[in-house]
N, C-alpha and C positions, 0 to 999 in steps of 0.2 A: 643828538638831533633837538632843534628848539620845541618844546610842547606845544601842541595846537591850542591856540587862544579860544578861552570859553567864548561861546557863541549862543546868546541864550535863545536866538530863534530855534537853532537847530536841537538845544535841550530841552525846550518847551514841546518839541516834537518826539523826541526820542526817550525823554524821562518816563511818560506815561506808558510805553512798551516794555521799559526795562521793570517798572515797578509793578504792571499788570500783567494780564495774561496773553498779550498780544504776539509773543514769540512762542514757536513752535520748533518742533525738530524732527529732521529725518535722518535715518542711521543707514550707511552704505557699508556693506560686508568687506573685509579684508579677508583674503581666502588663502589658507594655506595649501601649496599645491601639489607637496607630497603627501600628505594625509587628504586633501580633498574636502577640507573642512572649514568652518570659519572660525578664523583665528581672532578675530576682533570686529567691531563695528566704530566707524568715524561718526561722530555727531555733527549735524550741519544745520546750521540755525536758518531759519525763515520765518520772514514778517506776513502780517496779514496780508491776504491774497488779495490781489485786484486795487492794491496800494503802491505809492511809491516807496515803499519800505519792504516789499516783497522777498527781494534779493539779497544775500548777504552782503555782497559788494555797499548796497545802497544803505543798510544797517549800519555798516561798520564806516562808510564816509558820513555819515551823519554823527555817529558818536564821536569820532574825531573830532569833525568841525565844532562838537558842543565840548569837547576837552573832556569827555567822560568814557575814553577806550577803554581802561582798566576795568572801571564799574561795569561797563556794558560785557566785556570777554568773562570777567567773573560771574555775573549774573547767568549768562550763557552755561558757563560751565555747572553751574547750580542747576538749573532747569533740565540741562542734560541729565546729567546725573539722576534727576528724579523721574526722567521719562523712560531712561534705560532700566531703572530698578520697577518700574511699573510693569513694562513687559517682560521681566524675568529673563532678558537675554544673556545668553552664554559669552564665555570669552571677556577678551579686555573691551575696553573703552578709550577711543582716541579723542582728545581735546584739544581744540586748536586755542591758542593762547599767545601773544606777543610775549619779548622778554620782560616788560615792566610789569605784566599782568603775573606772570610767572613769579617773578619776585614778590609780587602783594600775595599769593596765596600761600607762598613759603613762611610768610611773616605772620598770616593767619589776619591781615588788615581788612576790615569789612566783615567779617565773618570767616568761619574756619571751613572752609570747602572739603575737606579732608573727614572733619566731623561729620558733615550732612552726608556724605557717602556712606559711614560707617550706618549712622541713624536709619538709613534706607537701605542697607543690606548689601552695599556694593564695597567689598573690602578695597581700601588704597592700591593693594597690590595689583587690582585689576584695571587701574587707572593708568594712561600713556599720556602725557602732556606734550602735545605737537607743536614745536615752537615754530613759527610765523612771522614773516616780516623781518628778516634777518638782519635787513640793513639799520635797522633801528637798534642793535646791540650797539650800547656806547661802553658799558663798563662790565667786561666780560669777567672781572674777577668777581664783583657782585652777583653776576648771573650764575656762575659757578658755585657760590655760596648758597645760593637758592636753591640750586639744582640738586647740591648735597643735603641739604634740610630736608628737601622733598623725599629724596632717595629712602633718606634714613627711616621714613614712616611708610615706604611701600613704593610710593608712584616710580612711573618710569618716564623716559625722554625720549623723544622722537623728533628729528630735523625734518622738515616738510622741503618738499621740491629741490631736492638736491639737483645742481646743473642748470638752474634757470637764471644763471648771470647773478642772482642775489645771494644765494645759500653759500655758506664759506665752509670751504675745507678746514679751514682754522678752528671754526666751531666743532667741526666732525672731532678734529683733534683732541681739541682742550676738553671738551663736555662730554666726550665719551658717548654718545648716546645709546640707550640699547636699540634704537630702530632708526634707520635712515630710509626717507622714501625720496625715490629718483624721479624727478620731473616727467609728467607723461609725455611730453615733447619728442623724448629719445625712442620710446615705445611706438609713437604713431607709425605705420607702415614698416616697423622694423624688417618685417620679413621681405621689403623690397630695397631697404637703403643699407648698404653695407657699413656706411659711416657710422650710421645709428648705433647699428650691431658693435661695432668695435667700442663707442662709448660705453655701452652695456656691460660689456666683456671688461674695460678698464675700471668701471665703477665696482664692478664685481672682485676685480683684483683688490680695489682698496677696501672694501666691506671685508674681505676675507683675511686682509692684513690687519684690519681694525679689529676683527672679531666681532663685527657688527651684522646682525640680519638686514637685509633690503627688502623693500615694498615696492613693487614696480607699479606707479600709477598708471590709469589711462589705457588699461587695456580693453580696446573697444571689439575686437574681432577674434575669430577663432583661432587664425593665421597667426594673430601677434600673440596671444596664449600658447600657442605650441611652440613657437622661439623662446620665450622666456620660461616655458617648461623646461626645453631641452639645454637650454645655458644654465641651469639648476638653481635659478633663482626660487627663494623660498616662499616668499609671499607676492600677492599681486592684487590689485585694485581696478576695478574699471566697469564701464557700462555691459561689455559682455559678461562679465561675472555676475553681477547684479546692481542694478541702480539703486540710488538714494530713495528711501522710503518710510513712512512714519511708521510701517509696522514691516520691517525688513524681513527676510527669507531665515530660516535657521539652518537649511541644508539648500545645497547647491543644484542647480537645474541639470536635466539630462543632457542639453548641450555640452554643458561646463563640463561634466563628468566624463562625457564621450571623448574630448579632447586630453584630460588628464589621465584617463585609462589607456587611450590609445599607444598602442606599441610601435606606432609610424613615428619616425625622426622627421621633423620639418625640414624642409628645404632651405637653407640660407643663402641670402644674398652673397654673389660674389665680388670680390675684393676691387678695387680699380685696376686696369690693365697694369700699369708699371707699379710695381713692388718697391720701389724708391724713386719717386718723381724728382725729388732734389738731388740726385747724385750728381756731384759737379765735376767739371773737366780736371779739377787739382788732382782727382783719382789718377789722371795719365802723365802728370809732372814729374819729368827728369830733372834731378839736381845736375847741373852742368856748370864747367868754368865760362868764366867770360873773358873779354880782351875789350881793350878801348881803342879809340880810332888811332891811337899813337903806336898801335902794335904793326909791327912789320910782316909782310906776307911770311917771310921765313919762321917769323916768331909763331904763326898760326900753323903752319906746315910741322913745327915741332909739338905743339900743341895736339894736333890730330894724331901724329906718331905716337905720343905719350898715352891716348885716351883712342884704342881701336876702336871701340864702339860707340864714340861719340859720332852723331850723323851730322851735326850742327854745332856753330857755336854765335852767341849772341854778341853784338857790338854795342857797348854801352857808353853812354854820356852823364859821368854820376851815376845814378840809380836807373837811368831812364834807358830803355832799348831804342837805337837809332837803326837796327839793321841786323841781318841774319846772314851767315857765310855757311853756305851748304857743302858739306865735305866733298861730295863727289865732284861737283862742279869745279871747286876751289882747286883739288888736286889735278883735275884734268887740265885746267888753266895752266898749271905752272910745270905739268909735264911736257908742255909743247916747247919745241926747239926755242932756246935762247929766254925763254920767260923767265925761268928761275934767276937769271942774272940780270934780266932787264928790271923784274918786279920785285926781286927778293927783298930788297931793303924799302921798299915804298910802303906807305898804309894799305894795312889789310882793307881799307874802305874801297879800294878799288876793285874788288870782287864781291862785295857785300850786296844783299837785296836791301835796297832801303825801304820797300814798303812790304814788309813781309805780314804774314796775318799775326795780329796780336788778340789774344784772348783774354779776359779777364778770369782769373783762377775761379770765381764764385760762380760762373757761368755754368748752367746745367748741359750735361750731355744732350739733354732733348732739344735744347735750344739751338745748338750747332749743326741740327740735320740740314736747315739753309743753307749751311755753309758747303755741306756735301754737295747739294746740289746746284751751286752756283758756277758761273763761268770759269774762274780763276781756280784751276785746281792745282797750282805749282805746289801747296803746301803738302799734297799728297807725297811729294818727294822729299822737300826739304824740310817738312815740318813747320811748327808756330811757337811763337812765344807766349808765355803765359806771364801776366801781370798781376799787380795787385794793387789797385789806385794808381795805375799809371807805371808802377817803379815794376823792375825785373822781378818775376818770381820762379821761373825756370822756364825748360821746353818741353815740347809734346812733339811726338811723330804723327805723321798722317795715318800712315795704318795703325797706329795705337786709337786713333778718334775711329776709323771706320770699323774696326775690331769691338769698341766699345758700343757704337750704336747699333753692331748688328745683333750683338748680343742682348741689348735692349729689347730689339724688335723680336727676337726669339724668344726672350723672357715673357714679353709682353703676351704673345701668339699663346706661350703655355697656360698663361692665366686666363685668356679670352681670346676667342678665335677673331682676328678683325674684320671677317667678312660677315659672319653671322651674330657676332658679339655675343655667343654663346659661350659660357666656361670652359678653358681649355684643360689640358692634360693633369696639371697639378690640381686643381678645384675639385677634379673628377675622381684623382686619387686621394685627395682629402677627404672627399665625400664617402666615398667606400670603407675608408677606415673610421668614419665616426659609424657607419651602420656596423662593421663587426665590432668595434668596441660596445656599440649600444646593445649587442646579440640581437639584432633586429633579421627578420626575416625578408629577405629581397631576391629580386631577378634581376641580373645584369644581361642587359641585350646590347647587342653591336650591330648597328646598321650600316649598309654598305652600298654604293649603286652598282648595278650591274650595267654593262657595256658603257660605260661613262667614258673611257679615253678615245674610243673612237668619234664619239659625240663631240666631245672637246677639240678634237683634232679638225674637225669638220666645220664647227661654228665659231670656233675660237674662244677666248679665256672668258669675254664678257657674258656669253650667252651659257658657258660653262658655268660661270658663278651664279646665273639664274638658276641653272638646273640643281645647283646646290644648296641656294636659298630657300627653292621649292622643296627641297627633302625634309631641311630645318622646319618648315611650317607645317608640313605633313606630319611630321613626328611629335613637334611641339603641340599641336591640336589635339593629340591623342593622350598627352601627359595630363596626370592630375597636378597643378602647380604647388600643392600644399604639400605633397610627398613623394613626387617623383622629380628625378633629378636628370636631368637633359644636359650632355656637355657634347662638344665637337672636339673630337681627338685632332683633326685636319684633314685636309682634302676633301674626300668625299665620305670619310668615316664619321660617325657618331655613335655614341653611347648612351643609353637610358638606363638609371639605377630607379626599377621600378619597385614601390612598395604598394601599389595598388593589388589586389587580390585578382585582378581580371585582366591583369598584363598580357595573356595569352590573345585575348580578345582584342585588346589595344595593339598589340604589335601585328596582328593581321589586317586590321583596322587601317594602319599607317600604309602597309603595302598595298591594301585595295585603292585609298584614296589616292597615292601618289600615283597610283598605276592608271588611274583616270585622267590626272591632271598633265602628267608628262608630255603625253603625245602633243599638247598645245604648243611645246617650245620646239617642235620640227616643222620645217619646211612643207608645205601641202603635199608634193611629190612623197618626200619620204614618209609622212604621217600617213598617206595612201596605201603605200606598199608595207607598212609595219617597222620601218628601220630604213637602213642606210647601207651602202656597200663601202668598205674600207680595207685597210690593208691590214693583216692580224700581227700578231707581235713575232712572227718570223718572216713577214713581208709579203704574205699571199693574201690575194683578194677574197674577201669573204662578206658576208652578208651578216650585220648585228641589228638584233631586233632592239624596239623604242627601250630606251632605258628604263630600268625598274630597280625596286629595291630588295633585297635581302638582308634577312636578320636572323642572327645565332643567339641563343639566350642560356645562359647558365643559371640555375636556381640554387641560391646559396640560404642554407638552414642556418638557424642561430646558433648551432655549435659548431661552425665550421671555423677552422683554425689558420686557414691559408692568409698570405698579404694580398694586398690589394694589387700587387702586380701579376701575380698568379691568377686571381681572379679575372683581370683584364683581358690574360693570355689566353685562360680557358673558354672567355665570350669571343674573342677573336676566333679561336680554333672552331667553336661552334658558328660561326658566319662563314667560314671556309665550307663548311658541309653545307650550309644553306644554298649557299650561290650554285651548287650541283643539282639541288631537291627541285622539282616542277613547283611546287609551292612558295619556293624560295624562304622556307620557314623551318630551322632546325632548333631543338631543344635538348642540350647536353644534361645527361642525369648529374645530380648533385654529387653523388659519390665519386663521379670522375674526376671532379674538381677538388672535392674536400678529402677524398680517401689517401692521397697523396702525403698527405700531413700528418697520416696518423701514425 
């Protein structure tokens, strides 16, 4: 990068601040999440209040325009060390520097920063130089040498804002920093965003591979801190933990410690519905022989005889498919009286479909849903041709496509219910496993609608869906989103994995709330009589009261050794008992579920 040209106007404005006492520092704690202590403080420069230089961005811009960036950053390091020492703060001190400044400090140019640290009582081993402005690293070999020089005297290296688009994985690999800070973007509302959650997990995997501790920046809420804690991150920084202050806290607030001490697991956001949205139609490809237009009908018949499982054969002109011959149709035609003699020696194109369905092999399975719903359904029997840039690539069958689309819809429903958008069976099982692995106390509650089938039969699926959505809403309203996991098993069945201590009161509140609202979904006459007349499962006329909710609960202690499937089965068994009770509520003793594993 070309150095900033010296600008005397900016130099005149920034020089007094560098040489005088116009700069001051605030310190923001970096917190150790396991111990619940302050691991380090990051020094952040501030200019004179109520001036154009009050913010660090304004100061850095002026220094750059004046061609004095390195001098300014080095002076900031010196002043920060002195302020840190005056307060006798514990832990390490993080100092922000660009690569050129780091190299300047390493060679002792313009004064020895490390010597100053020793003089004021701050051991160099307590200093961490936080590398900023990664795009300005031009000579990585020189930077490596500077880092090695500094490490020999005690200081460590941190890479700032990893993942912001500028921070380089190459720098991480080559410089081997003692700490990496992940950009605040990826923790903002991570408790709601499954993609950010996966990024955090991925970066944690890199950190583990490189043996580098991570600092997660930008933690601003208790919910974000709980997720970061549960992921196993070692360090975090952000406004919820502590804001930058001239006199920073030496211990953490009660609000922060409450999150760190809590045994409740955070409810993680569910992944998108499709586990593999890029699965292509190439997965359906069948390698099959081909013919040309010069091939006779007798030749094609011999080909089908030699390949009993072959459903069709493509006709090519060079590498381009020009038609498709369906086995059953072709054999039926030649089996007619005299057809074999009449057409046996003629071109096979007589019986080919010149307009078969052609699909590029790179097309996703999901993109072909519209094909399934189109007017032309001939491909269901004859199959279709796969191409690669217009060239023949293979065949696929219609039933193979139907099966693939169906399997993906089933998989999607297992991940997230399409009606309520709540997590499905797989996320429910995964969360039970998380709770068991963490040895957490929880209650597994299984909710089910009573008298739903006659309602659905009478009013139809649309109003049935409204009843199911009402149940989902009533249950969700009584869940603590930070620690209670709500999932939709399917149909009118729901599961809540409660970590809230008052789970019993919440369950009863769900039953009561739903009971108040469900009558509004009935017609006036049936609402007035308190239910409807319909046939029961044996075909006899019966009266069915207005739909209500039952809930069966199994309480799981932290020493329970059962697997997720056994716990789900126990909750379902408790639900069956609840449906026969007048209050529609039943709790299965923990020993009934957990004793079987002993």
